[in-house]
N, C-alpha and C positions, 0 to 999 in steps of 0.2 A: 039801695045801693049800689054804689062806684062798682064796676066790674076792671079791673086793673089788669094787665097782661105785662111781668117784666122778663126779657131774653137775658138769660146769663152764662155766660164761659165762664163762671167762679173767679174771673179775675176781680182787684180791688174796685175797679170802676165801676164792675158791674154791680156788685155790691154797695157801692157808694148813690149808684143811680137806686134802687131798690130802697135803702135806708132815705134818698132823698124824696120817693114817693110818698111815703107813709108820714115822714113830717110835711109836706103839702096837705094831704090830706086828713090832718091829725084831728079836726074837730069833727069828720062823718066817717061812721063804719065804711067798711070797702073790704070788699073780695079780690085778693089778690092771687093770681096767678103765677107761679114763676116758674118759667120753661127752661129748659137744656133741650138742645139738639145736639146729635150726634151721626154722624154717618161712618158704615163702615168700607172703607179703599181697599177693595182686594180685588187680583186678577181675575180675568174670567175664570171658573169653577167649571170644572169637567170631572174631577175624580170623587172619589168618596174621600180621600186623605185632603186635597183640598177643601173639599165641602167642609169637614171635619174641622179646618183651621179657620175657614171663617165663619165659621158657628163659634170657635173658643173665640176669636177677636170680637166679634158681636156681643157674647157673653161679659168677655172684659170691659170693653167699653158700657156695657150697659149696667155693670155694677158700679162701675168709677162714677155716671155719671148719677146715679139714684144717691150712693153714698154723699157725692160732694151736695147734691140736691138736700138732702136730710142733715149738712152739716150747716149750709144755707140758711133751710126753717127752723133752726134748733137757734141760730144768731139773731135772725129777726123778727123773731118771738120774743125772746128777751130783750131784745133793743125797741121794742115797740109796745110792750105790756101795757102802757098807760092810754092806749089807744083802740079803739072797736075797730081792729084789723081782722080778719080772717084770711090765712095764706095758705095753699093748694099746691102741689108740687107737680109738674110733667114732666115726662123723660120720655126721648120720642127720636128713633132714629130716621130721620128724615132732613132735609133741606130747610135753614132759616125760615125763610121769607117764606117758604110753600107751607112752612108749617104755625107760621103767624097769623095768615092771613087764613089756613081754616079755623084754629082756634079763636081766631075774632068771629068769623062767623058761628062757632057750635058755642062759645060761652057769652056768646054776644057784650063783649069787649068794648070798654068804654074808652080807654086809653092805653095807648103803648109807652114802656120806658125804658130807655135802654140809656148806657153809658157811650161815650163817642170814640174808646176803644177797645179792645180786648186785650188778651194776654200776650198776641203776637207783634200787636203795632208798636212801631217806631216813635219817639218823643218828639220826631220831626211831625209827622203828619197830625194836622188837627182833629180829623177823623177816620175812623177805619173803616176798610171795605165793605165788612157787614151793618155798618150803620148808615153807608151812602146808600148799600141796596135795601136797607127797611126803608129812607127815606122815601128811595124810587120805587120802591114796588106795592107798597102798601097804599091802597086808595081808599079804602072804608074807614079809617079809622085815626084819629090825631095821634102822635107821635111826639113826647115828649125826650128831649137829648140833653142829657147830665153830663159836664164839662169832667175829667178826668179829678177826682178826691175832691168833690166841688160840699162845701161846708153848707149846711144848708140854712137859707136867710130867706124870714116871712118875704114875699113877693109885693113888695108893698107898692112897687114903681115898676110897671110894667111897659116896655116898647114895642110898638105892632108899626112896622114899617109899611108903607103903602104909597104907591104911585097913584091912586084913587082911576087907574085906568081900566078897572074891571069891578063890578056891580057882587058885594058878597050878600049872597043867600044867608036868610037867615038861620038856615041849619049849621052855616058855617062859619058862624057869628057866635052861635052859642056854645060851644066849646072856649070861646074867646071870654065869653062873659060870664061863664062858668069859671073859671080861675080868677075874674077878677074880684067876684063876689067872694071867694075865699077868704081873703082879710082884708076886703072894703078896698080893693088897691087905685092907686091913681093910674088910669091907663094914659101914656103918652102917644100919642098918634106924630106920628114921625115920615114928615113928606120931602123930597129931596126937590127942589126946583129947579127943572130943566128947560124949561120955559118961562117966561114973563107971569103969567097966570094959566090958570087952569084952561081949560075946553069948555065946553058944552058936556060933553060925556064924565069928563073929571069931577066936575061941579054937579053934575047929578048925583054921583054916585056919593061924593064927599056929602052931599045933603041927607043923602040916605044912610050914610054909616052914622051919622050924627042920632038920625032918630033912633036907630038901634039903640045906642049909648045915653041918650036921655035922664036915663035912671041913674048913670054912673060915674063917677066920678073920672074925668077924664077933661083933657088940654092937646091940642095940636101946634105941633113944632115945624115951621118952615124953617129947611135948612138948604142954603144955598150949594149947589153942586160945586166944590170948589176941588173936589178929587174923588178917587174911586169910592163906589158907594160903600162897599163892604167899611173899609178904612172912617168913613163919615157914620156909619153907624157905631164900629169901635168907640169911634171918640165920644160918642153919644152917649154910650153905657158907661162911662168914666166919667162925663162932666152930671149927667142928672142921677147916679149911682143905683142904674137898673138893673134891679132881680131876677129878670125873667123878658127873654124877647119871645113874640106870636108873628111867626107869618102862615100866609098860607098861600099852598104850594099849588099854582098851577102855570099853565106855558109860558114862557118867559119870563116866568118869574125871579126873583133874585137868586129865592132859594134853589129853583131847578138848572137857576145858572150856575150855582154852586157844587151842586152835586155831580151836574155833569162835566165839571173842571176834569182833565186827565189828572192832575196834580195838585191836590185841594191845597197844597203847604201856599202855590204858589198866588193862590184866590187872596189873602189877605183876612178871610174872616176867622178869627179867632175871639169870638166873645167869649168873655169870665164868668158866665151866668149860662143856666140851662135856658136852653129853647125850643118852643113849640111848635110843629111844622102841621099844620091845619092842611087834612089834601083836596084838593078841589072837587066839589062832589056838584060842579054844573052838569 
């Protein structure tokens, strides 16, 4: 049974991500953990009166978290009653990424799913700060990012951008193959030509990747570098009706560059489809 962690701040985007995940894995049993974290920010507490106020604030936030999780739980159970999914809620007063990392370890999580934005993010930013932190700091588990209010589409065509400069381990490719297998999808390998031909390392990595994919439907697209990489990917998504993008997050990779940009909206990476970020496992 696949074990999936879905952090939520009770925004529409967060529920949309949870809803998408139940549809993505509609054909297999899954255990979902719906997580809400909250932090009690109070001044330095010294006296009994201040301590009492801190306790009251904690209890207020805890109750709000538990009640909202119960509402989410009942909604998703109703919305996914045709699937073999089970749900458990977790409410905890700790930091988000710290809690996600601990939960991944304690619950043996296979996948984290979250929306691009939360309740406080503006429409001008593609990814909210919490989403960026999760991509940067979650090192042991793939993270699936779902755009705001995205309507589920079967991922029949999946894009995998790669520069072939890095050797992909079997355990890094495994999540990719797992997603491709869900609906017998066509994997479209997307390579932007920065040189006239691949060097020896790229050629080796290219051939090894093909061996991993020998039993899967796939195609390779060689794209001339005529503009910004992110713009080329966005155009590729539109041209080939891509339903999902998969990237591996390693040093100097495209997704690392995107999430380290101070103002993400300047990057130009605004895919209209979900994307799966697989962490570097070397």
